[in-house]
C-alpha positions in Angstrom: 0.0 0.0 0.0 1.3 3.4 -1.0 0.9 6.5 1.3 1.8 9.0 -1.4 -0.9 11.5 -2.3 -1.6 12.0 -6.0 -1.0 15.4 -7.6 -4.7 16.4 -7.3 -4.9 15.6 -3.6 -1.8 17.8 -2.9 -3.6 20.7 -4.5 -6.7 20.1 -2.4 -4.5 20.3 0.7 -2.6 23.4 -0.5 -5.9 25.2 -1.0 -6.4 24.9 2.7 -2.8 25.5 3.8 -2.0 28.5 1.6 -5.3 30.5 1.4 -3.7 33.9 0.7 -0.8 32.8 -1.5 -0.9 33.4 -5.2 -0.4 30.1 -6.9 -0.5 31.1 -10.5 -0.1 34.3 -12.4 0.6 35.7 -15.8 0.8 39.2 -17.3 -2.9 39.8 -16.7 -4.3 37.4 -14.1 -3.5 35.8 -10.8 -5.2 33.1 -8.7 -4.7 32.1 -5.1 -4.5 28.5 -4.2 -8.2 28.3 -3.3 -9.3 30.1 -6.4 -7.1 27.9 -8.6 -8.4 24.8 -6.9 -12.0 25.8 -7.5 -11.4 26.4 -11.2 -9.5 23.1 -11.5 -12.4 21.3 -10.0 -14.8 22.9 -12.4 -12.6 21.8 -15.3 -12.3 18.3 -13.9 -16.1 17.9 -13.8 -16.4 19.4 -17.3 -14.0 16.9 -18.7 -15.9 13.9 -17.1 -19.1 15.4 -18.5 -17.7 14.9 -22.0 -17.6 11.2 -21.2 -13.9 11.0 -20.3 -13.1 8.4 -17.7 -10.0 7.4 -15.7 -7.4 6.2 -18.2 -8.7 8.1 -21.2 -6.5 10.8 -22.8 -7.0 14.5 -23.4 -4.6 16.1 -25.9 -3.6 19.7 -25.2 -2.2 21.9 -28.0 -1.6 25.2 -26.1 1.1 27.7 -25.7 2.2 28.4 -22.1 -0.8 29.8 -20.2 -2.7 29.4 -17.0 -5.2 27.1 -18.7 -2.6 24.4 -19.5 -1.6 24.3 -15.8 -5.3 23.9 -14.9 -5.6 21.0 -17.3 -2.6 19.2 -15.8 -4.2 19.5 -12.4 -7.8 18.6 -13.5 -6.6 15.5 -15.2 -4.6 14.6 -12.0 -7.9 14.8 -10.0 -9.8 12.6 -12.4 -7.3 10.0 -13.5 -7.6 11.2 -17.1 -4.2 11.2 -18.8 -2.8 14.5 -20.0 -1.1 14.5 -23.4 0.7 17.9 -23.9 1.7 18.6 -27.5 4.5 20.9 -28.6 2.8 24.0 -30.0 5.6 24.4 -32.6 4.6 21.2 -34.4 3.0 21.2 -37.9 -0.4 19.7 -38.6 0.8 16.1 -39.6 3.0 15.9 -36.5 0.1 16.9 -34.3 -2.1 14.4 -36.1 0.4 11.6 -35.4 0.5 12.3 -31.6 -3.2 12.8 -31.2 -4.0 9.5 -33.0 -1.0 7.6 -31.5 -2.1 8.6 -28.0 -5.7 7.5 -28.6 -6.9 10.9 -27.2 -10.6 11.3 -26.9 -10.7 15.1 -26.5 -8.5 18.0 -27.8 -8.0 21.5 -26.2 -6.5 24.0 -28.6 -5.4 27.6 -28.4 -7.0 29.9 -30.9 -3.5 30.8 -32.2 -3.2 27.2 -33.6 -6.7 26.8 -35.1 -5.2 27.0 -38.6 -2.9 24.1 -37.7 -5.7 21.8 -36.4 -8.3 22.7 -39.0 -6.9 20.7 -42.0 -6.3 17.6 -39.9 -9.4 17.6 -37.8 -11.2 15.0 -40.0 -8.2 12.7 -39.5 -8.4 12.7 -35.7 -10.3 9.4 -35.5 -10.9 9.0 -31.8 -12.3 12.5 -30.9 -16.1 13.1 -31.1 -17.2 16.4 -32.6 -18.4 17.6 -29.1 -15.0 17.1 -27.5 -13.1 20.1 -29.0 -12.4 23.0 -26.6 -10.6 26.3 -27.6 -8.8 28.7 -25.3 -9.3 32.2 -26.6 -12.0 33.2 -29.1 -13.6 29.9 -30.1 -14.3 29.2 -33.7 -17.2 27.2 -35.0 -17.0 23.6 -33.9 -15.3 24.4 -30.6 -16.5 25.1 -27.1 -14.8 28.2 -25.6 -12.8 27.3 -22.5 -14.4 29.6 -20.0 -17.9 28.6 -21.2 -16.8 25.0 -20.9 -16.1 25.3 -17.1 -18.3 28.1 -15.9 -21.4 26.2 -15.0 -19.7 23.1 -13.5 -19.5 22.4 -9.8 -16.4 23.5 -7.9 -16.4 20.6 -5.4 -13.8 17.9 -5.4 -14.3 15.2 -8.1 -15.3 11.8 -6.9 -12.5 9.7 -8.4 -9.9 7.3 -7.0 -6.5 8.1 -8.4 -3.6 6.0 -7.1 0.0 7.4 -7.0 1.1 4.6 -9.3 -1.5 5.6 -11.9 -0.4 7.4 -15.1 -0.7 11.2 -15.0 1.1 12.2 -18.2 1.7 10.8 -21.6 4.5 13.1 -22.9 6.1 12.7 -26.3 9.9 12.9 -26.6 11.3 15.8 -28.7 12.5 13.3 -31.3 16.2 14.4 -31.5 17.1 11.1 -33.0 13.9 9.9 -34.6 10.1 9.8 -34.4 8.6 11.0 -31.1 7.9 8.2 -28.6 5.1 8.5 -26.0 6.5 8.3 -22.4 4.1 7.2 -19.7 4.8 8.9 -16.3 3.0 8.3 -13.0 2.0 10.6 -10.2 4.5 8.9 -7.9 7.4 9.6 -10.2 6.6 13.3 -10.2 6.0 13.6 -6.5 9.4 11.9 -5.9 11.0 14.5 -8.1 9.3 17.4 -6.3 10.5 16.2 -2.9 14.0 15.5 -4.1 14.2 18.8 -6.0 13.1 20.8 -3.0 16.0 19.3 -1.0 18.6 19.5 -3.7 17.8 23.1 -4.7 16.6 24.3 -1.3 13.2 25.7 -2.4 10.5 26.9 0.0 7.0 28.3 0.0 8.3 31.9 -0.4 9.9 31.2 -3.7 8.5 32.5 -7.0 9.3 30.6 -10.2 9.3 32.2 -13.6 8.4 29.5 -16.2 9.4 30.4 -19.8 10.1 26.9 -21.0 7.3 25.1 -23.0 4.9 23.2 -20.8 5.0 20.3 -23.2 8.5 19.6 -21.9 9.4 17.7 -18.8 11.7 20.4 -17.5 9.0 23.0 -17.2 6.4 20.5 -16.0 8.8 19.4 -13.2 9.7 22.9 -12.0 6.2 24.5 -12.3 4.6 21.8 -10.2 7.5 21.6 -7.8 6.5 25.2 -6.7 2.8 24.3 -6.7 3.7 21.3 -4.6 5.6 23.2 -1.9 3.2 26.2 -1.8 5.2 28.6 -3.8 4.2 30.7 -6.7 4.6 30.2 -10.5 4.5 32.9 -13.1 3.6 31.4 -16.5 5.1 33.2 -19.4 4.3 32.5 -23.1 7.0 30.3 -24.6 6.6 31.7 -28.1 9.6 33.9 -28.7 12.0 35.0 -26.0 12.6 38.7 -25.3 15.2 39.2 -22.7 14.0 42.7 -21.8 10.6 41.3 -21.0 12.1 38.6 -18.8 14.3 41.1 -16.9 11.3 43.3 -16.3 9.2 40.4 -15.0 12.0 39.5 -12.6 12.0 43.0 -11.2 8.2 43.5 -11.0 7.3 40.1 -9.5 10.5 39.5 -7.4 11.2 36.2 -9.1 13.5 34.0 -7.1 14.2 31.1 -9.6 14.3 30.4 -13.4 15.3 27.4 -15.4 16.7 28.5 -18.7 18.7 27.0 -21.6 22.1 28.3 -22.6 20.6 30.2 -25.6 18.3 32.1 -23.2 21.2 33.1 -21.0 23.2 34.3 -24.0 20.3 36.5 -25.1 20.0 38.0 -21.6 23.7 38.8 -21.5 23.4 40.5 -24.8 20.2 42.4 -24.0 20.0 46.2 -24.5 21.8 48.1 -21.8 18.6 49.8 -20.5 17.0 46.4 -20.0 20.0 45.2 -18.1 19.4 48.0 -15.6 16.4 46.1 -14.2 16.8 45.0 -10.5 17.4 41.3 -10.6 18.5 41.0 -7.0 15.5 38.8 -6.0 16.9 35.9 -8.0 18.3 33.3 -5.5 18.9 30.4 -7.8 19.3 29.7 -11.5 19.3 26.5 -13.5 21.1 25.9 -16.8 19.5 22.8 -18.3 18.5 20.9 -21.5 21.8 21.6 -23.2 25.4 21.9 -22.0 26.4 25.4 -20.7 29.7 26.7 -22.0 32.2 27.9 -19.4 32.4 31.5 -20.5 28.6 31.8 -20.6 28.2 30.4 -17.0 30.9 32.7 -15.7 29.2 35.7 -17.3 25.8 34.7 -15.8 27.2 34.5 -12.3 28.7 38.0 -12.8 25.4 39.5 -14.1 23.2 37.9 -11.4 25.5 38.8 -8.6 25.4 36.4 -5.6 23.2 33.9 -7.4 23.5 30.1 -6.9 23.9 28.6 -10.3 23.0 24.9 -10.9 23.4 22.7 -13.9 21.5 19.5 -14.4 21.3 16.5 -16.6 18.2 14.5 -17.2 15.7 13.2 -19.7 11.9 12.9 -20.3 12.1 9.3 -19.3 14.4 9.5 -16.3 13.8 12.9 -14.8 16.9 14.7 -13.4 19.8 12.3 -13.0 22.6 14.5 -11.9 23.1 18.0 -10.5 26.1 20.3 -10.5 25.7 22.4 -7.4 26.9 26.0 -7.1 30.0 25.3 -5.0 31.4 23.2 -7.8 30.8 25.5 -10.7 34.3 26.8 -10.9 36.2 23.7 -9.7 34.2 21.2 -11.9 33.6 23.3 -15.0 32.1 21.1 -17.8 30.7 18.6 -15.4 27.0 17.7 -15.0 27.6 17.0 -11.3 26.9 13.9 -9.3 23.7 11.9 -8.6 20.6 13.8 -7.8 18.9 12.9 -4.5 17.2 9.6 -4.7 18.9 8.5 -7.9 20.2 5.3 -6.4 22.3 4.0 -9.4 24.3 5.6 -12.2 26.6 3.4 -14.2 28.7 4.0 -17.3 28.7 0.8 -19.4 30.3 -0.4 -22.6 28.4 -2.0 -25.4 28.7 -5.4 -23.7 27.2 -4.1 -20.4 30.5 -3.9 -18.5 31.4 -0.8 -16.4 34.1 1.2 -18.1 37.2 2.3 -16.1 37.3 5.7 -14.5 37.8 8.4 -17.1 36.8 6.3 -20.1 33.7 7.0 -22.2 30.6 4.8 -22.1 26.9 4.9 -22.2 25.2 6.5 -19.1 22.6 4.3 -17.4 20.6 5.3 -14.3 17.8 4.2 -12.0 15.7 6.1 -9.5 12.2 7.0 -8.3 11.6 9.6 -11.0 11.9 7.0 -13.8 9.1 6.6 -16.3 7.0 3.5 -16.6 7.2 2.6 -20.3 7.0 3.8 -23.9 3.4 3.8 -25.0 2.7 0.9 -27.4 6.4 0.2 -27.8 7.4 -2.7 -25.6 10.5 -3.6 -27.7 11.9 0.0 -27.4 11.1 0.0 -23.7 13.1 -3.2 -23.2 16.0 -2.0 -25.4 16.4 1.2 -23.3 17.1 -0.8 -20.2 20.2 -2.8 -19.3 20.7 -4.6 -15.9 17.5 -2.8 -14.7 19.0 0.6 -15.5 17.7 3.1 -18.1 19.7 4.9 -20.8 18.6 7.9 -22.9 21.5 7.2 -25.3 24.0 9.6 -23.9 27.7 9.1 -23.6 29.6 10.2 -20.5 32.7 9.7 -18.3 33.3 9.9 -14.6 36.3 11.5 -12.9 38.2 10.4 -9.8 35.9 12.5 -7.5 32.7 10.8 -8.8 31.6 13.7 -11.0 30.1 12.9 -14.4 30.8 14.6 -17.7 28.4 14.4 -20.6 30.3 13.7 -23.8 27.5 13.6 -26.4 24.5 11.7 -27.6 25.5 8.2 -28.8 23.8 8.9 -32.2 25.6 12.2 -32.7 29.1 10.6 -32.5 31.2 11.1 -35.6 33.5 8.3 -36.9 36.2 9.9 -39.1 39.2 7.9 -40.3 38.4 5.2 -37.7 38.5 7.7 -34.8 35.5 8.5 -32.6 34.8 12.3 -32.4 32.3 13.8 -30.0 30.6 17.0 -31.3 30.3 18.7 -27.9 34.0 18.8 -27.4 34.5 20.7 -30.7 31.4 22.9 -30.1 33.0 24.1 -26.9 36.1 25.3 -28.9 34.3 26.8 -31.9 31.7 28.4 -29.6 34.4 30.2 -27.7 35.3 32.3 -30.8 34.4 35.9 -30.1 32.4 36.2 -33.4 30.3 33.0 -32.9 26.8 33.2 -31.4 26.2 29.5 -31.5 27.3 26.4 -33.4 26.7 22.7 -34.0 29.2 20.0 -35.2 28.0 17.2 -37.3 29.5 14.4 -39.4 28.8 14.5 -43.2 29.6 11.7 -45.6 33.1 11.7 -47.0 34.8 9.3 -49.4 38.2 9.5 -47.8 37.3 9.8 -44.1 33.9 8.1 -43.9 32.6 11.2 -42.2 34.1 14.6 -42.2 33.8 16.9 -39.2 31.6 19.9 -40.1 30.9 23.0 -38.1 27.6 24.7 -38.6 28.0 28.2 -37.3 25.8 31.2 -36.4 27.7 34.4 -36.4 26.9 37.3 -34.1 24.7 40.1 -35.4 26.2 43.0 -37.1 29.3 41.2 -38.5 30.5 41.6 -42.1 31.4 38.4 -44.1 35.1 39.3 -43.7 34.8 39.5 -39.9 34.4 35.7 -39.6 35.5 33.2 -42.2 35.9 29.5 -42.5 39.6 29.7 -42.1 39.2 31.8 -38.9 37.1 29.0 -37.4 39.6 26.4 -38.3 42.5 28.4 -37.0 40.8 28.9 -33.6 40.8 25.1 -33.2 44.5 24.6 -33.9 46.4 23.8 -30.7 43.2 23.2 -28.8 42.0 19.9 -30.2 43.6 17.1 -32.2 43.9 17.5 -35.9 41.4 14.8 -36.8 38.8 16.5 -34.6 39.2 19.9 -36.3 36.4 20.9 -38.7 37.2 20.1 -42.3 34.3 22.3 -43.4 32.4 25.3 -42.0 28.9 26.2 -42.9 27.4 29.6 -41.9 23.7 29.8 -41.3 21.2 32.3 -39.7 19.8 31.7 -36.2 16.4 31.1 -37.7 17.8 28.2 -39.8 19.1 26.3 -36.8 16.7 23.4 -36.1 15.9 23.1 -32.4 13.7 21.3 -29.9 11.2 23.3 -27.8 13.9 23.6 -25.1 16.6 24.8 -27.5 18.5 21.6 -28.1 20.0 21.6 -31.5 18.7 18.8 -33.8 21.9 17.5 -35.2 19.9 14.9 -37.1 18.1 17.5 -39.1 21.4 19.3 -39.9 22.8 16.0 -41.2 19.7 15.4 -43.3 19.9 18.9 -44.7 23.6 19.2 -45.5 24.3 15.6 -46.1 22.4 15.6 -49.3 
């Protein structure tokens, strides 16, 4: 018998404990814990009135907004399974996820009506009455506020066990077609507890969420704060304007943000007047979802004076596996830290399942209470992702003599050139340090002589002339820093808008290989 509460029960309790605390806010609205809980209960009853039962799925195609948080909580109270969809996807991609998940209802933002319209007849499991729209509803949709306004605000009568599935979230597909990841209430609650200890959060903290709420990072951190009785500011994830972010920090006394390296770079390069905002309320920052370069992390700690900077490694399936804490930022630069609280096993294994010696590279496997249950409808892929009871997201790593882990690269991004293994992240660190480079990615392209040639895809900083940064300059900056076989044999310059990324800013090396490998 489990004594964990499910996510919905926690919010019922918090509505009693934190009566005057603002739980959710955005640019225009704010809701205390009791007010939020009442709206969530209305939404829960409205979903069940559609005929949805425990175990059924509701697909949600929204940008970041208060409504998407309410949907997460309403499904938690009813046992309905939440299927958040990346709002950047095209119609056929949305169609695949909705149908693959067997969703029986769809909630759409009015911004994305044109994406859903052409595919609506292909969504085979959703009755015509089960379409809801946030914003101004078009014909064929029920407007969200109308959908919930007449429903009762009492607690739903549903038994939801901690082991039950709460979320079916689809991977970003960095190495192939998205896979549905089933995650339980229990796996999230374990994360919230562990995270509160590892990061030292409390009910006075205010989180600014700018990461898409279709991604595990933002889901974890938003609901960590709603779990402990803190506050969460929900910011639209479409576009990132550093001046807006800095103004929100000042106005709402934000104490924590999780950002990707690209976001931090944009903040550091924000207009000077924006950088005059008072950001002293920030206590903690997280750099996640992609490796942070040394120079960037040092500049962030200087800009947010006195801040505690964390770096973390994790996955949709495994949650956070390792954390690099503030006291090690300078002494263990480049590391992803050591095991997060509760992560009882991390091993680095070779292809035969043997642990590699200290300092050598192998595939990183882990086990802990935040682990997912299975891939939806994919038993073979589920089995293949485990070895000795440990899960791997396909990342390569090494461990130093002090037990700190260093992420080398994704296994599928590794380049084999002239028989040598080359890891793109090592070269990206060097190329990215060039004063004229805004961002870069390193890929392997087919080559008759070498098998694959190391190729750097570079975004130059704004305002530079073609002669300010050339292919030879990039190659020269690598000389003396990395071995000759690792140095780029070709450099391709692209615009920032041309760099393919996941919703959290991870570069899609696969798409670059597809584009330039032809």
